[in-house]
N, C-alpha and C positions, 0 to 999 in steps of 0.2 A: 613568320617573317613579317616584320613591320612594313605595311603600306607599300607593297611592290607588286607589279604585274610584269615581272622579269621573265622573258620568254624561256630562259633556260630552266626556270622552275617548272613550267608546265610539261617539260619533257620527262620529269621524274616519274617513275612508276607509282602506282597507288600505294604499294608497300615500299616505303623508303628505307634505306639502311640507316642505322643510327651509329653512335660511337661504338667502337669495338673493344674498348677496355673492359676486360672481363674479370670480375672479382672471383677470388677463390671460394669454392663451395665446400661445405661440410660433406663428409662421406655418408650420404643418405640416398635412399632409393629415389630416383627421379620419376615423377609421374608425367607421362607424355600424352598430349591430347591433340587430335588432328581434326581440321575442319576445312571446308572449301568455300572460298569467297567468290561469289559471282559478280564481277566488275564489268563496266562498259567495255573494257579491253579484253575480257575473257575470264576464265576461271583460274583461281590461284589457290593452291593447297598450302595451308599454314600449319606448322607444327609448333605447339606450345609445350615447353619443357619446364616443369615446375619442381623446385627442390625445397626441402624444409630441413632446417638444422635442428639440433637437439633442443633448442629453446623454443621451437615452434615458429621461428621466423622464416617466411617464404621468399624465395627469389625465383626469377623466371627468365627465360630467353625465348624469342620467337624466331622461327626459321621459315622463310618463304621458299618452299621446296621447288617451285617452278621458276622463280626469279633468281634466287641466290642460294642454291643448295649448299649446305655446309657452313653458311654464314649465320652466326648467332647474334641476333639483335637484342641488346639488353632491355628488359622490361622495367619500367620505372617503379610501378606499384603493382602488386598482385594479391588477390585474396581468393582462396579456393577452399571450399568446404563441401559438405554433403548436399547443401541446398543451392549454392550459387557459385559462379565464377566471374571474376572481374579483373581487368588489368588495364594499365595505361602505359603508353610509351611517349614521353614528353617530347623528345626530339623529332618524332614523326607527327605529333598532333593527333595521335590515335588513342582510342580507348574501346574497351569491350565490356559488356555486361550481359550475363545470361543466367537463367535459372535451370535447375536440374529437372528433367522430365523422366520420371521412373518408367513410363511406358515405352519411350523411345531409347532410353538408356543413354542420354546425352544432355549436355548443357545447350539450351536454346536461347539465343539472344541476338544482339545487334552490335555490329562493328561500326565505329564512327571515325572518319578521317576526311573531313570536308564534305562527306555525304554519309548517309546512314544505310548500311547494307545488312541483310540477315546473315547470321553466321552461327553454325552449330558445331560444338566440339564433342567428339567421341573419343574414348580411350584408344590410344595407339597400341598396336599389338606388341611392339618391341621398342626399346630405347635405341636411338641411333648410336652408331659407333663413332666416337670422336676421331677425327682425322688429324693426325699429327704429322707435320712436315718439318723436318729438321733443317736448320741452317739458313732460313730465309727471314727470320724475324727482324723487324726494324723499319726505318723510314727510308724509302727509296725515292729519289728525285730525278726528273727527266725534263727535257725541253723538246716538245713536239713541234716540228715544222710542217704544217699542213698547207702547202701551196702558198707560202709566204706569211701565213698567220702563225705566230709563235704562241704556244700554250704551255705553261708550267704545270706539270703533273706531279703528284705525290702518291706513291703506292705505300699504303700502311699495312704491314703484315704482323700479326701477333698471335702467339700461342698461349691459350689459357685453359681453364678447366674443361671447356667444351671443344677443345681442339684448336687447330690453326685456322684463322679467318683473315680476310683482307678486305680493304676498301680502297677506292681511288678518289683523290681530290683533283678537280680541274680548277686550279687556283684562279686563273685569269677570268674564268667564266663564273666564278663564285658558286660552284657546285661542289659540295663536299659529301663524303661518305657514300660514294657511288658503289653499289654492290659489285664485288668481284667474285666470279664463280669458276669452278673447274680448276682451281689452283692445284698444280701437281708438280712433282719433281722426280725425274728419273736420271740419276747420276748428276750430270751438269746441265741437263736439259730441264727448263722450267716453262710451263704452259699455264695460261689463264685466259678467262673470258670476261668481257664487260658487256652484259646483255643490253644495258640501257643505250649504249652507243653502237651496238652490233659489232663489237671489236673483239678480235682475238690477238693474243701476243704470245709468240714463241721465241724463247731466248736461250742463250748459253750463259751459265753462271761462271764468272771468274771469282771464286771465293776469296782468293788472296787479295785481289784488288777491290772487292766489294762492288762488283759491277755486273749488271745483266745486259747482254747485247743481243738484240733480236729484231724481229719484224713486227710492226704494228699494222694489222690487216683489217680493213673495213671494206665490205663489198661496195663496188662502184667508185672506189678511190684507189690510187696507186699505193702499193705497200710502202711503208716508211721505215727506214732503219732507225731504231730508237734505243738509246742507252740509258738505263736507270743506274744511278750511283747511290749506294747506301750511305746516308749521312748520319745515321744514328742506329745503334744496335737494338733499340727498343722504341716502341711508340710511347711518346711522353705526352701526358695530358698538358694542355696549354696552361700557362700561368695567368691567374686572374686575381691579382693582389688586392683589389678593392672589394671582393666578395665579403660581406659582413661576417664576422666571427664572434661567437659568444666569448665572454659574458657581455650582455647588453645593459646599458644604463637606463632602460625603459621597460615598460610592460608589453608583453606580446600575447595576443589572444587569437585563437582560431575561431572564425565566425561563419555563419551560414545565413543568407538573406534570400527570401523568396521574392520574386517579382510578381505582384498580384495582377499585373496586366498581361502576363505571359504564362499560360498554363504549362506546368512542368518545369519551369525555369527556377532553379535554386542555385544561388551563387555562393561558392565557398571562397573564403578569403582570409587575410591576416590583417589584424589591427595592431599597430604599434602606437603606444600611448606614453607621452612623457610622464614621469613620476611627479607628483605634487597635487595640491588641492585646488589650484586655480583653473578655471575654464581656459582651454587652449584653442587656438585656431586648428582647423583640420582640413585635409584634402583627400579626395579619392584619386586613384591613378587609373586612367583609361588607356588601354593598349592600342597598338596599331593593327593593321588588317591581318586576316588569317587567324586561326585559333591560337590563342596565347595563354600561357599560364600566368599566375599572379606576379611572377618576377619578370615577365616578358623575356624569358630565357632564349638565348640564341648562341650557339657555339660556345657553351660553357660560360658565357657572359650572363649576368642577372641584373640588368640595368635598373629595373624597378625595385629590386631588393636594395641596391646601392642607394638609389634616390630616397627610398623610405627610411633607410637607416640614417642618412644625412639629415633629412628634415626632422625626424623625431629627436635626434640629438640637439637640434636647434629649437625645440619647443613646439613642434607642429605634429599633431596626430595624423597618421596616414593609414588609409585602408586601401589595400590592393587585393584584387580578386581574379580568379580564373574565369575566362570567358565562358559563356553558356555552352554546354555540351562538351567541355574540355576539362581535362584533369579531374578535379573533384566537383566541378559544377555540373548540373544537369540541364537538359534541354537539347535542342537541335541547332547546332551552329550553322549547318549548311543552308538552312532555309531562312536564316536571319539576314536582315539588311542593316544599314547604318542607323536607320530610325529605330529598329528593334534593339540594337545595341545601346542606343541612347536611352531607351526605356529601361534597360537593365541598369545603366549607370545612374539613372534617376532613382531607382529603387535603392541602390546602394547609398546614394547621397542622402536620401530621406532617413534611412536607417542610421547613418553616421550622425546626422544632426540631432537625433534623439538620444544619443548615448551620454551617460553621465561624464562630466569632465570636459565636454566639448562645448565651446562657445557657439551657440546656435546662429549667431549673426556673422560668423567668420568661417564658413565652410565652403571650400572651393573645389575646383576640378583641375587636374593636370592631365592633359591629353597628348599622347605622342602619335604623330603621323595620322592615321585614321582617327585616333583619339582626339587629335586637334581639329578634325572635322566634326566629331560628335559633340565636343564641348560647346560650340556655338549653337548647336541644335537644342541643347539643354537650357540655354541662357534665358529664354522667355517662357519656359514651362512653369507650371505650378510647383513651388518649392525650389526654384532655380538656384544654382550656385551663386555664392557671393563674390567670387572672383574666378578668373580663368587664366591658366598658364598653357599656352599652345607651343608644344615642342615639335617643330617641323610640321606644323599644321598647314593645310593647303590654302592658297589664295587664288587659285585658278580652278576651272572646271575639271571634273574627273577625266574627261577625254583629253584635255590638254596635258594633264599630268601623265597619262598613259603614253601619249605620243612623245613628249619631251624626255621622259625618263628612258624610254626604249632607245631613243636616239643617243642620249648621253652615255648610257651604260654600254651599248654596243660599240661606240667609238672608243670608250675607255678600255674596253676589253680587246681592242685591236682590230675591230671590223673596218673593212675598207669603205671609202666614201660611197662607192657604187652599191655595195651590199647593204649598207646602212640606209641609203636612200630608198632602195627597193623594199626593205623591210618596213620602213616608216610609211611609205606609200601604201603598201598592202594593209598595214595596220589602220591607216586612215580610212580606207575603203571599208574594212571590216567593222570598225567602231562607228562609222557613219550609219551603217546598216543596223548595228546592234542598238544604237541610241533610239531608233524608232520603234523598238519592240515594246510590247506591253509587259512581258515578263520573260523569264529564262526560257520557257518553252518556245516562245515566239522568236527569241534570239536564234535558237536551233533551226527553226524553219527558215529564217531569213539568211543565216550565215552559211549553213551547210552547202548550198549551191555554189558559194564562192570558193570553197575549199578544194580546188583542184590540186593536183600534185604540184604544179608550177606555183600556185599561190602559197601552198604550205611551205614549199622550198624558200620562197621569199621571206616567210616568217621564221625560218630556221626550225620548222617542225617536220620531223620525219613522217612519211605517209602512214606508217604503221602506228603512229601516235595520234592520229587524227581524232579518235574518239575521246582520248584522254584530254586533248586540247579543248574539245567541245565541252567536256564536263567542267572545265575551269571557267569557261566564258558564258555558260548558260544558267548561271545562278541569278536569281532575282537581284541579289546584291550588285552584280556586275552592271545590270541595266540601270539601277538607281545611281550607282557611282558614276557611270559615264555622263549622266545627265545632271549630276549635282553641281550647282553653282553656289559657292560659299558666300558670295557678295551680299545678298540680302540678309543672310543670317548674321554676318559680321556687322552690318550696318545697324542691326537691331540690338546689338550688345551694349548695355549701359554699365555693366560692372567693370571694375578695373581689369585690365588685360595685360599680360606679358606674353609677347609672341617672339620666338627666336627660331632662326634657321641657320644651319651651318653652311659656310661658303663652299664646302666640298660635297654638299649633299647632291647626289645624282638621282635620288628617288623623288624628292620634293625639291626641285632645283631652286636655288636661292633667289636669283634675280627676278624671275617671273612671279614666284609665289610671294616674295616680300612686297613686290609692287601691288599685288592683289590685296594683301593684308593691310598695307598702308591705305589703299583706297577704301577698303571696307570699314576700317576703324578710324577714318579721318575725323569723324564727328564725335569720337569718344575722348573726353578730356583726360582720362587716365589710362591711356594705351601706350605701352612701351614696346617698340618693334625694333629688333636688332638682328643684324647679320653677324654671326660668330665666326671669325676668321679661322680657317684651317681645320674646321670640324666637319665630320661626315653626318650621315643621316642618323646615326646612333649617338652623336655627340661625343665621338672619339677624336683625338688628334690624328689626322690622316695625311697621307701623302698623295693618294690618287682619288680617294672617295669611292672606289669600287667596292662591290659587295665582297669580293674575295678578301679584301683587306680587313674586314670586320673581325674575322677569326684570328688574324695574325697580330692584331694590336692587343697589347696587354691591358691597356687602360679600358675600363668598362664605361666610364662616364667622366668626362672632363671635369676635374675638380673646380676650376674657375666657374664653370657653368653651374655646378651644384651650388656654389656660393652665391652666384647671381640669383638663382631661383629663391634660395632661402632668405637672402637679404631683401629681395623684392617683397616677399610675403611678410617678413618681420617688420619692415619699415611701415607697412600699412596696418598690420593686425597684431603686432606684439609690442614693439618698442614705443 
C-alpha cells in the first residue's frame, strides 16, 4: 500500500487473505506441505498445496489452517524441486525461500512479510478434502448499521478447483479480502465466521430472492440484524482497461541489479526501451511505502506498468523494480529505512545511466508517495538524478502526515467527531513518544506502557491485536519517518522538478503538503508544483478520495496526468 499508516491496516493478521479467483488445475497429484509460523501474535499452521500440470508448470495455494481454514490463497509464483522450495504471494507482500534438509526431511527457510521469520515445510500426510457448498456463489452486499455508523460490506463466495471459499470486503474502511472461515450450509441455514473482527453470522437463505437474513454477532456489542443481497451470481474480476497489453512497440528486458552498499540486496526489474538508435532520456520509478512489486500493484491496478508503458511510447526509457526483499528482489525489507531504499534507488539509477541507448545526462527519477520522499534524498548524492518528478511526495514532516491522514481518513470513513478527536489525540501522544526513540526497540520500550485497553480502543485497535500493532510501529523505518523533515532536502534540489498532488488525496493531503513543497522548492528556478483537481492518492479520478474507492475505480492512472508527466519530460529533454 503506497505511503499509508492507516489504522485499519494494522488490524490485519500477519497472513492476509488474497484474491479468491481460483484457476482450474490439471488433474495431477497435489503435493501438500505443512509448516508452523511463530509470529508475535502466536503460532500459525500453514498448508501449501502445490500442483503440476503435464507440461511441468507449477501452481500453488496457501491455507492458513488456524486463521482461515478452507480458504485457499492463490500463490503468485512457486518453484518446488528436490533441492529447494520458494513461493511469493504478491497481494500479501509475502515470500518464502527454503532449502531441502535430507537429515530433517523438510524444507528449511524463511518467510518474509514485513518481517523475516523462520519457517520449515514438511510433507503433509494427506491432501485436504475440498469443501463444496452449493448455491451460495456470488457477490453479496449489505449495509451494517453499528450504532449509527454505516458500513458497506461485500461477501464474495466462489467455488473453484479447491472447493468453496469466501472473503469479506469492508468497503468504507478500505479493507478487502478479509478471511471468512467456517462457511457452512444446512438446508436454508448458513453460518460463517470472520476471525479478524471476532464476528459470527448466522442467517437464513431465501434462495428465490437471493437474500441472506440473519444476526451479525460480535462479543461486547449488541447483535445486529443484517441482510445480504446477492447482486451477482459470480465473483467478477475488476475491470482494469489501462493495463498494458502486448504487442508492445518497444523493447522489454528483465534485469537484475546488485546494490554494492547493501549486502544481499539484488533488485529485479523490467527495463522498457524505445526502439531506435538515438540516445533517449530515461527514468527509474520508485514506489510508495510498504513492500511493493515493480508495478506498484494494488487491487488489480498496476500503476507503474501503466506509467512505464505511456512514457516508453513517448520516447523515454523506464526502469521499474521490485523493492528489496519482495517479489523477485532479495534482501530484508523489514529492516530497511527510507535512506536504505534511497541507496537501492541510486544503485538502479547508476546502472540505468550506464546502459547503451540511454542519454547519460538525462536520467531522472519518478517517485510516488514515499518515493517522492526518497527522490529528494537522492538529489545531492554522487551520480544524482538529472530531474525529479514527485507524485504525491510529502512537504510536511512524517508525524504531521500520520496525524493528518488518520484524521481525514477516519472522517471520510464515517467516524464521529468525538471518536476521531480521541483517536488523533492518542496518536499524537504515541507518536510524540515514538519520535524520541533511538530505534524500533526503543519505540517498543517507550510506547508499550501507553497501550492500555482504553488507549488501544481510542486507536481502534482491539486488545488482542496489541502485539501486531506494536510490530507495525517498532520498525526503525517508523522512527525515521516520524522525524523526517523534507524541507532541507527540497531546498537543496537544484535539478528540474515536477511535483503534483491530487486534490482528493487523503494520504498525503494536498493543502499542507503542497504548501511545504512550494516553500522547499521556492529557490529552484525550474520547479513546477501543481494541485490536480479531483484526483486521489493513486492519481485516479475520485469522488471521495477514500482508500475503499481505489479498488472501485476502473481508471488506474488519470490519462491527463500521464500526458502532463511525459510532456514535462519531453519539453526539457526530448523536443
